[in-house]
C-alpha positions as CSV (number, residue, x, y, z in Angstrom):
1,X,0.0,0.0,0.0
2,X,1.5,3.4,-1.0
3,X,1.6,6.3,1.4
4,X,-1.4,8.1,0.0
5,X,-3.6,5.0,0.3
6,X,-2.3,4.4,3.8
7,X,-3.1,7.9,5.0
8,X,-6.5,7.9,3.6
9,X,-7.3,4.4,5.1
10,X,-6.2,5.6,8.5
11,X,-8.0,8.9,8.5
12,X,-11.2,7.1,7.3
13,X,-10.9,4.5,10.1
14,X,-10.2,7.0,12.9
15,X,-13.1,9.2,11.7
16,X,-15.6,6.2,12.0
17,X,-14.3,4.9,15.2
18,X,-14.4,8.3,17.0
19,X,-18.0,8.8,15.5
20,X,-19.4,5.5,16.7
21,X,-17.6,5.6,20.1
22,X,-18.7,9.2,20.5
23,X,-22.4,8.4,20.0
24,X,-22.1,5.6,22.5
25,X,-20.5,7.9,24.9
26,X,-23.3,10.4,24.6
27,X,-26.0,7.9,25.6
28,X,-23.8,6.5,28.3
29,X,-22.9,9.8,30.1
30,X,-26.4,11.3,29.4
31,X,-28.6,8.4,30.3
32,X,-27.4,4.9,31.2
33,X,-24.4,6.0,33.3
34,X,-26.1,8.2,35.9
35,X,-28.8,5.7,36.4
36,X,-26.4,2.8,36.9
37,X,-23.2,4.1,38.4
38,X,-23.0,6.5,41.3
39,X,-21.9,10.0,40.5
40,X,-18.6,9.6,42.3
41,X,-17.9,6.2,40.5
42,X,-15.9,7.5,37.5
43,X,-14.3,3.9,37.4
44,X,-17.6,2.5,36.1
45,X,-17.7,5.0,33.2
46,X,-14.1,4.4,32.3
47,X,-14.3,0.6,32.3
48,X,-17.5,0.7,30.3
49,X,-16.0,3.0,27.7
50,X,-12.8,0.8,27.4
51,X,-14.8,-2.4,27.0
52,X,-17.0,-0.8,24.2
53,X,-13.9,0.5,22.5
54,X,-12.2,-2.9,22.6
55,X,-15.3,-4.9,21.4
56,X,-16.3,-2.4,18.7
57,X,-12.7,-2.1,17.2
58,X,-12.2,-6.0,17.4
59,X,-15.6,-6.7,15.7
60,X,-15.0,-3.9,13.2
61,X,-11.7,-5.6,12.2
62,X,-13.2,-9.0,12.2
63,X,-16.1,-8.0,9.9
64,X,-13.7,-5.8,7.8
65,X,-16.0,-2.8,8.6
66,X,-13.2,-0.3,8.0
67,X,-12.0,-1.7,4.7
68,X,-13.9,1.0,2.6
69,X,-11.6,0.6,-0.5
70,X,-12.1,-3.2,-0.8
71,X,-15.8,-3.7,-0.4
72,X,-19.0,-2.1,-1.5
73,X,-20.7,0.7,0.2
74,X,-23.7,-1.6,1.2
75,X,-21.4,-4.3,2.7
76,X,-19.4,-1.7,4.6
77,X,-22.5,-0.2,6.3
78,X,-23.8,-3.6,7.1
79,X,-20.3,-4.6,8.7
80,X,-20.4,-1.5,10.6
81,X,-23.9,-2.3,11.9
82,X,-22.9,-5.6,13.0
83,X,-19.7,-4.2,14.8
84,X,-21.5,-1.4,16.7
85,X,-24.6,-3.3,17.0
86,X,-23.2,-6.4,18.7
87,X,-21.0,-4.0,20.9
88,X,-24.2,-2.1,22.0
89,X,-26.1,-5.2,22.9
90,X,-23.3,-6.7,24.9
91,X,-22.9,-3.3,26.9
92,X,-26.7,-3.2,27.3
93,X,-26.5,-6.7,28.8
94,X,-23.8,-5.3,31.2
95,X,-26.3,-2.6,32.3
96,X,-29.0,-5.1,32.9
97,X,-26.8,-7.3,35.0
98,X,-25.5,-4.3,37.1
99,X,-29.1,-3.2,37.8
100,X,-30.3,-6.7,38.3
101,X,-33.3,-5.7,36.2
102,X,-34.0,-4.7,32.6
103,X,-33.0,-1.0,31.8
104,X,-34.9,1.1,29.2
105,X,-34.0,0.0,25.8
106,X,-35.4,3.1,23.9
107,X,-32.3,5.4,24.3
108,X,-30.1,2.3,23.0
109,X,-32.4,2.0,19.9
110,X,-32.1,5.8,19.2
111,X,-28.4,5.6,19.5
112,X,-28.2,2.6,17.1
113,X,-30.2,4.6,14.6
114,X,-28.0,7.6,14.7
115,X,-24.9,5.1,14.6
116,X,-26.2,3.6,11.6
117,X,-27.1,6.9,9.8
118,X,-23.6,8.1,10.7
119,X,-22.1,4.9,9.3
120,X,-24.1,5.4,6.0
121,X,-22.8,8.9,5.6
122,X,-19.3,8.1,6.4
123,X,-19.2,5.1,4.0
124,X,-20.6,7.4,1.1
125,X,-18.1,10.1,1.7
126,X,-15.1,7.8,2.5
127,X,-15.8,5.8,-0.7
128,X,-16.0,9.0,-2.7
129,X,-12.7,10.3,-1.4
130,X,-11.0,7.0,-1.9
131,X,-12.0,6.9,-5.5
132,X,-10.9,10.5,-6.1
133,X,-7.5,10.5,-4.4
134,X,-6.5,6.9,-4.7
135,X,-5.4,5.5,-8.0
136,X,-5.4,1.8,-8.8
137,X,-2.0,-0.1,-9.0
138,X,-0.7,-1.0,-12.3
139,X,-0.7,-4.8,-12.1
140,X,1.2,-7.5,-14.0
141,X,0.0,-11.1,-13.8
142,X,2.7,-13.8,-14.4
143,X,0.7,-17.0,-15.1
144,X,1.6,-20.7,-15.1
145,X,-1.9,-21.7,-16.2
146,X,-3.1,-22.2,-19.7
147,X,-6.3,-20.2,-19.2
148,X,-6.4,-16.9,-17.1
149,X,-9.6,-15.5,-18.3
150,X,-11.6,-16.4,-15.4
151,X,-9.1,-15.2,-12.8
152,X,-8.7,-11.9,-14.7
153,X,-12.5,-11.4,-15.0
154,X,-12.7,-11.7,-11.1
155,X,-10.0,-9.2,-10.7
156,X,-11.8,-6.7,-13.1
157,X,-14.3,-6.2,-10.3
158,X,-11.4,-4.8,-8.2
159,X,-10.2,-2.4,-10.9
160,X,-10.3,0.5,-8.4
161,X,-7.6,-1.4,-6.5
162,X,-5.6,-3.4,-9.1
163,X,-5.5,-2.4,-12.7
164,X,-4.5,-5.5,-14.8
165,X,-2.3,-4.1,-17.7
166,X,-0.6,-7.2,-18.7
167,X,-0.6,-11.0,-18.5
168,X,2.7,-12.8,-19.2
169,X,3.1,-16.6,-19.3
170,X,5.8,-17.6,-16.9
171,X,7.5,-19.6,-19.5
172,X,7.8,-16.5,-21.7
173,X,9.9,-14.6,-19.1
174,X,13.5,-14.5,-20.4
175,X,16.7,-13.2,-18.8
176,X,15.4,-9.7,-18.9
177,X,12.6,-10.5,-16.4
178,X,13.6,-7.6,-14.1
179,X,12.9,-5.1,-16.9
180,X,9.5,-6.7,-17.6
181,X,8.7,-6.4,-13.9
182,X,9.9,-2.9,-13.3
183,X,7.0,-0.8,-14.8
184,X,4.4,-2.5,-12.6
185,X,3.4,-1.5,-8.9
186,X,1.7,-4.9,-8.2
187,X,2.7,-8.4,-9.4
188,X,0.5,-11.5,-9.2
189,X,2.0,-14.9,-9.6
190,X,-1.0,-17.0,-10.7
191,X,-0.6,-20.8,-10.6
192,X,3.3,-20.5,-10.9
193,X,4.9,-23.5,-9.2
194,X,7.7,-23.0,-6.7
195,X,11.3,-22.9,-8.1
196,X,14.5,-21.1,-8.1
197,X,13.4,-18.6,-10.7
198,X,10.1,-17.9,-8.9
199,X,12.0,-17.3,-5.6
200,X,14.4,-14.8,-7.4
201,X,11.4,-12.8,-8.7
202,X,9.7,-12.8,-5.3
203,X,12.7,-11.5,-3.6
204,X,13.1,-8.8,-6.4
205,X,9.6,-7.6,-5.9
206,X,9.9,-7.5,-2.1
207,X,13.2,-5.5,-2.3
208,X,11.4,-3.0,-4.6
209,X,8.4,-2.7,-2.4
210,X,5.9,-3.9,-5.0
211,X,2.5,-5.2,-4.0
212,X,3.1,-8.9,-4.2
213,X,0.4,-11.6,-4.7
214,X,0.7,-15.4,-5.0
215,X,-1.9,-18.2,-5.5
216,X,-0.4,-20.8,-3.2
217,X,0.3,-24.4,-4.4
218,X,-1.1,-27.2,-2.2
219,X,2.3,-28.1,-0.7
220,X,2.7,-24.4,0.3
221,X,-0.6,-24.4,2.1
222,X,0.5,-27.6,3.9
223,X,3.6,-25.7,5.1
224,X,1.3,-23.6,7.3
225,X,0.9,-26.8,9.5
226,X,4.5,-26.9,10.5
227,X,5.9,-25.2,13.6
228,X,9.5,-24.3,14.5
229,X,11.6,-26.7,16.5
230,X,14.8,-25.6,18.1
231,X,16.3,-29.0,18.9
232,X,19.8,-28.2,17.5
233,X,21.4,-25.2,16.0
234,X,20.1,-26.0,12.6
235,X,16.6,-24.7,12.2
236,X,13.9,-27.4,12.1
237,X,10.2,-27.4,11.4
238,X,7.9,-30.1,12.4
239,X,4.4,-30.9,11.1
240,X,2.0,-30.4,13.9
241,X,-1.2,-32.4,12.8
242,X,-3.4,-29.7,14.0
243,X,-6.6,-31.7,13.3
244,X,-5.5,-34.5,15.8
245,X,-4.9,-32.5,18.9
246,X,-6.8,-34.1,21.8
247,X,-7.6,-31.0,23.9
248,X,-8.6,-29.0,20.8
249,X,-11.0,-31.7,19.5
250,X,-12.4,-32.0,23.1
251,X,-13.1,-28.3,23.5
252,X,-14.3,-28.2,20.0
253,X,-16.9,-30.8,20.5
254,X,-18.1,-29.1,23.7
255,X,-18.4,-25.8,21.8
256,X,-20.4,-27.7,19.2
257,X,-22.8,-29.1,21.7
258,X,-23.2,-25.9,23.7
259,X,-23.8,-23.6,20.5
260,X,-26.0,-26.2,18.7
261,X,-28.2,-26.8,21.8
262,X,-28.6,-23.0,22.3
263,X,-29.4,-22.5,18.6
264,X,-32.0,-25.4,18.6
265,X,-33.5,-23.8,21.7
266,X,-33.7,-20.4,20.1
267,X,-34.9,-21.7,16.7
268,X,-37.5,-24.2,18.1
269,X,-40.4,-22.0,17.2
270,X,-39.1,-21.7,13.6
271,X,-38.6,-25.5,13.5
272,X,-42.3,-26.0,14.4
273,X,-43.6,-23.3,12.0
274,X,-41.6,-24.6,9.0
275,X,-42.5,-28.2,9.7
276,X,-46.2,-27.4,10.0
277,X,-46.1,-25.4,6.7
278,X,-44.3,-28.1,4.8
279,X,-46.7,-30.8,5.9
280,X,-49.8,-28.7,5.2
281,X,-48.7,-27.8,1.7
282,X,-48.4,-31.3,0.3
283,X,-48.6,-33.8,3.2
284,X,-45.1,-35.1,2.3
285,X,-42.1,-35.6,4.6
286,X,-40.9,-32.6,6.5
287,X,-37.2,-33.4,6.1
288,X,-34.9,-34.2,3.2
289,X,-32.0,-36.6,3.8
290,X,-28.9,-37.0,1.6
291,X,-25.8,-39.1,1.9
292,X,-22.7,-37.0,2.5
293,X,-19.0,-37.9,3.4
294,X,-17.3,-36.6,6.6
295,X,-14.2,-37.4,8.5
296,X,-12.2,-40.4,7.3
297,X,-14.7,-40.9,4.5
298,X,-17.6,-41.9,6.7
299,X,-21.0,-41.6,5.2
300,X,-23.9,-40.0,7.0
301,X,-27.2,-38.5,6.1
302,X,-27.4,-34.8,6.2
303,X,-30.8,-33.4,7.2
304,X,-32.5,-30.5,5.7
305,X,-36.0,-29.2,5.4
306,X,-37.6,-30.4,2.3
307,X,-37.9,-27.4,-0.2
308,X,-38.8,-29.5,-3.3
309,X,-41.5,-31.9,-4.3
310,X,-41.2,-35.5,-3.2
311,X,-38.8,-37.5,-5.4
312,X,-37.4,-34.3,-7.1
313,X,-34.3,-36.2,-8.1
314,X,-35.5,-39.4,-9.5
315,X,-32.9,-42.2,-9.9
316,X,-30.5,-40.4,-7.7
317,X,-29.3,-38.1,-10.6
318,X,-28.8,-34.4,-9.7
319,X,-31.1,-32.1,-11.7
320,X,-30.1,-28.5,-11.6
321,X,-32.3,-26.1,-9.8
322,X,-33.1,-23.2,-12.1
323,X,-34.9,-19.9,-11.5
324,X,-38.6,-20.6,-11.3
325,X,-38.0,-24.4,-11.0
326,X,-41.5,-26.0,-10.7
327,X,-40.1,-28.6,-8.4
328,X,-39.7,-26.1,-5.6
329,X,-42.6,-25.7,-3.4
330,X,-44.2,-22.5,-2.2
331,X,-42.9,-23.0,1.3
332,X,-39.6,-24.1,-0.2
333,X,-39.1,-20.8,-2.0
334,X,-39.5,-19.0,1.3
335,X,-37.2,-21.1,3.3
336,X,-34.5,-21.2,0.7
337,X,-34.5,-17.5,0.4
338,X,-34.2,-17.1,4.1
339,X,-31.8,-20.1,4.3
340,X,-34.0,-21.9,6.9
341,X,-33.8,-25.2,4.9
342,X,-30.2,-25.7,6.5
343,X,-31.4,-25.4,10.1
344,X,-32.1,-29.2,10.7
345,X,-28.2,-29.7,10.3
346,X,-28.0,-28.5,13.9
347,X,-29.3,-32.1,14.6
348,X,-26.4,-33.5,12.7
349,X,-24.0,-31.4,14.9
350,X,-25.6,-32.8,18.0
351,X,-25.3,-36.3,16.8
352,X,-21.6,-35.8,16.1
353,X,-21.8,-36.3,12.2
354,X,-20.8,-32.7,11.6
355,X,-19.1,-29.8,13.4
356,X,-20.1,-26.3,13.6
357,X,-17.0,-25.3,11.6
358,X,-15.2,-27.4,8.9
359,X,-15.3,-28.1,5.2
360,X,-18.7,-28.5,3.9
361,X,-19.5,-32.2,3.6
362,X,-19.9,-33.2,0.0
363,X,-22.1,-35.8,-1.8
364,X,-20.4,-39.2,-2.3
365,X,-20.1,-38.8,-6.1
366,X,-18.5,-35.5,-5.7
367,X,-15.7,-36.8,-3.3
368,X,-15.1,-39.9,-5.7
369,X,-15.0,-37.7,-8.9
370,X,-12.6,-35.1,-7.4
371,X,-10.5,-37.4,-5.5
372,X,-9.8,-39.0,-9.0
373,X,-9.1,-35.7,-10.6
374,X,-7.2,-34.1,-7.6
375,X,-5.8,-36.7,-5.2
376,X,-5.3,-34.0,-2.6
377,X,-9.1,-33.6,-2.4
378,X,-9.2,-36.5,0.1
379,X,-7.2,-34.3,2.6
380,X,-10.6,-32.5,3.3
381,X,-11.7,-35.6,4.9
382,X,-9.1,-35.4,7.7
383,X,-11.6,-33.3,9.7
384,X,-15.5,-33.4,10.3
385,X,-17.6,-31.7,7.8
386,X,-19.1,-28.4,9.2
387,X,-22.1,-26.1,8.9
388,X,-19.9,-23.4,7.9
389,X,-16.2,-23.2,7.0
390,X,-13.4,-21.3,5.5
391,X,-14.6,-21.8,1.9
392,X,-18.1,-20.6,2.9
393,X,-16.7,-17.4,4.5
394,X,-14.1,-16.6,1.9
395,X,-15.4,-18.3,-1.2
396,X,-18.5,-17.8,-3.3
397,X,-21.3,-19.9,-4.6
398,X,-19.5,-20.5,-8.0
399,X,-15.9,-20.8,-6.6
400,X,-13.8,-23.3,-8.6
401,X,-13.5,-26.7,-6.7
402,X,-9.7,-26.5,-6.5
403,X,-9.9,-23.1,-5.0
404,X,-12.5,-24.3,-2.4
405,X,-10.0,-27.2,-1.7
406,X,-7.3,-24.6,-1.1
407,X,-9.5,-22.6,1.2
408,X,-10.5,-25.7,3.1
409,X,-6.9,-26.9,3.4
410,X,-5.9,-23.5,4.9
411,X,-8.5,-24.1,7.7
412,X,-7.2,-27.6,8.4
413,X,-3.7,-26.4,8.7
414,X,-4.4,-23.5,11.0
415,X,-7.3,-24.9,13.1
416,X,-7.8,-23.3,16.6
417,X,-10.7,-22.5,18.8
418,X,-10.1,-18.8,18.2
419,X,-10.3,-19.4,14.4
420,X,-13.5,-21.5,14.9
421,X,-15.1,-18.6,16.9
422,X,-13.9,-16.1,14.3
423,X,-15.6,-18.1,11.5
424,X,-18.7,-18.5,13.5
425,X,-19.0,-14.8,13.9
426,X,-18.3,-14.1,10.3
427,X,-21.1,-16.5,9.3
428,X,-23.4,-14.1,10.9
429,X,-22.4,-11.6,8.1
430,X,-22.2,-14.2,5.4
431,X,-25.8,-15.3,5.9
432,X,-26.9,-11.9,4.3
433,X,-24.4,-11.9,1.5
434,X,-25.9,-13.5,-1.7
435,X,-22.6,-14.9,-3.0
436,X,-21.9,-17.2,-0.2
437,X,-21.5,-20.9,-0.9
438,X,-22.9,-24.3,0.2
439,X,-20.8,-26.9,-1.3
440,X,-20.9,-27.1,-5.2
441,X,-23.5,-25.3,-7.0
442,X,-26.5,-27.4,-8.2
443,X,-25.6,-26.9,-11.8
444,X,-22.0,-28.0,-11.1
445,X,-23.4,-31.0,-9.2
446,X,-25.2,-32.2,-12.3
447,X,-22.1,-31.8,-14.4
448,X,-20.2,-33.9,-11.8
449,X,-22.8,-36.7,-11.7
450,X,-22.7,-36.8,-15.6
451,X,-18.9,-36.9,-15.7
452,X,-18.8,-39.4,-12.9
453,X,-21.1,-41.8,-14.7
454,X,-19.1,-41.4,-17.8
455,X,-15.8,-42.2,-16.0
456,X,-17.3,-45.3,-14.4
457,X,-18.8,-46.5,-17.7
458,X,-15.4,-46.2,-19.3
459,X,-13.6,-48.1,-16.5
């Protein structure tokens, strides 16, 4: 990031932080504080403000609420709403516990309205300022892939950050590669395997302070699972097998049980209403079950609310769901739009078939097909499938399967309770983002089934 971009980003972040914290301070000192703390108790005010600042900034960083240049205005405003909204709610809970009674919620609601209005105005102005005073970086893509059109098409959406001027095949770089790299501010190595030449180029880019991006190879992602060992004076790195740690798996399971039981309790009225609606519409079964693969290839039945007519997939073949698909019931359209059809998977978590966080469990034919195409795909089965995961947070509905594999492997190699909690919180945001993903798209599922049958017939 150049100096101008850095200054703009810092001014923008400081502005919104001071605005949101200031609005909370007003309601604290003018209403909640005097009615909760004694007038002489300045410690209560100070501790409350410190807690709010810590929680708001932490959640803002988590939800990327300060990244005005990287995301749309609407997404930034929503991220801000999640950050200050959760912080407000937590501090309201603190006030109720101190008073041992409910406190008036109206001043808090008014504060949230003003905070949301302030976030909207800030996002609009900050975005405009960023576009006016920050130029995109001239970008070079060095590619080791035969086709880069899809990758470039995705980067075009970030043209205000990275302006792709040239794509050069890695094999076409000659001895004068430094001269070819010099005119560009940003360099992306796309699907370029590790080697001496690539290492030299990476070092050269770093020495010249270029913005540097690399699409990691699978073995490079696996390296994240190694930890330093100082057994002798020669540096060693040992593979940690993060997915097999006893205490981590124990506490992860306890977290799964606690959160899923709480979620089941909160959503029980929704369970009841959706079940009645499905039953009343066509008298068919409430739940839809499908065989999926989880840890070590074990097959289980994933549970969803049925959103299609009975026997929508005759013969077991996947039939893509299209806009206006007549197989989707009236109730199904509603619960799909609101993503309520996934709620019964809480029962899979309680049973131990799934975890709250992990790679999405895929259909058996998907696993078999992609394991034949990409043998490393089987590495996803080292952990339980999850309700949400790395690929669901950072991927999209149509993300390439190889990219999803790389995202899932990043999670497997970096597993921790803190990462699980982070992904669970980010899922709150992703639920409202239309591009989020649930395994492979239905169209891709149909293609996989056809290709899989073809492979089997040939063998």
